[in-house]
N, C-alpha and C positions, 0 to 999 in steps of 0.2 A: 504494500500500500504506500502511495506517495506521501510525502510530508504534507502536501496540501490536503489530501484526502483525510489524513490523520487529524489535521487541525480542524477540518470541517466536522468530522465526527466528534471531536472533543468539544467543539463550540456549540453543537446542537443542543437544544433544550430538551430535557427528558420530558416525557409525557405528551409530546405532540402527537396528534391523531390525524391521519390522512384518511378520508373516507372516499371510497369509490362507489358511486351509484351506477349500477349496471343491471344487465339482465342476461340470463343464460343464452348461449349461442351467439352473442354479439362479438364479432371479431375485433371491433374497435375497443371494446371493453377488455378483451383478453390482451390486446397490445398495451393498453393503459396499465393493466395490472403488472405486466412484464416490466414496463418502464418504472413503476413504483418500486418493484422489487430490486431493480438495479440501483435506484436511489437509496433504498434502505441498506444496501451493501456499503454505501458511503456515509450515510447519516442515520443516526438512531431515531426512529419514529415508529409508531404503530400504524398498521394498515387495517382498516375495517372495510368490508365490502357489504353493500346493501343492495339486495335484489329489489328493484322498483316494482316488480310484479307482486310483491308480498304486501303492498300498502297502496290503497287507492289514491291517497294524496301524493305519494311519491311518483306513482304512475302518471298522474295528471301533470305534475310539475316537471318531470324529466323525460317523458316518453320519447320526444323527438330530439333530445339533446344529449343522450348518453353516449359515451361515458361522461359523467360529471364528477369532478374532483374537488373536495373541500379540505381545508386545513383548519382544524379546531372549529368547525362549523362555518367557516367563511369560504364561499365559493371562489375557486381559483381558475378553473378552466372547464370547458365542455366540448363535446364532440371529438376532440383529439387532446391527448395529454401533452402539455408543454413542460417537459422535464426541467428545463432551465428555470422557468417561472416557479415551479414547485420547489426546486432546490433553493432558489433565492429566498422564497417565503419561509422555508424551514430554517434557514440560517439567519434570517433577519431577527433583530431584537424585538421583543414584544413591547408595545407602548405601555 
């Protein structure tokens, strides 16, 4: 692991939760999860996956936008995972 990656991991705040709103069989959702796992290899955070089909409200909110990625409840990106944006958000200091 590079020094930069080690520093990023050390600087990450514990307890950060990235949630992926998805549905089974969605290839974009699968790609987003793969990207989140790559990021987790660099930075410590928890990944939660929520199936939008299990909740009518989630289905209405996210049906045509999945995958949707949030960090600690704040929406970061939809349709396609922006790994750089998520990385930056994970490493940013909380206000």
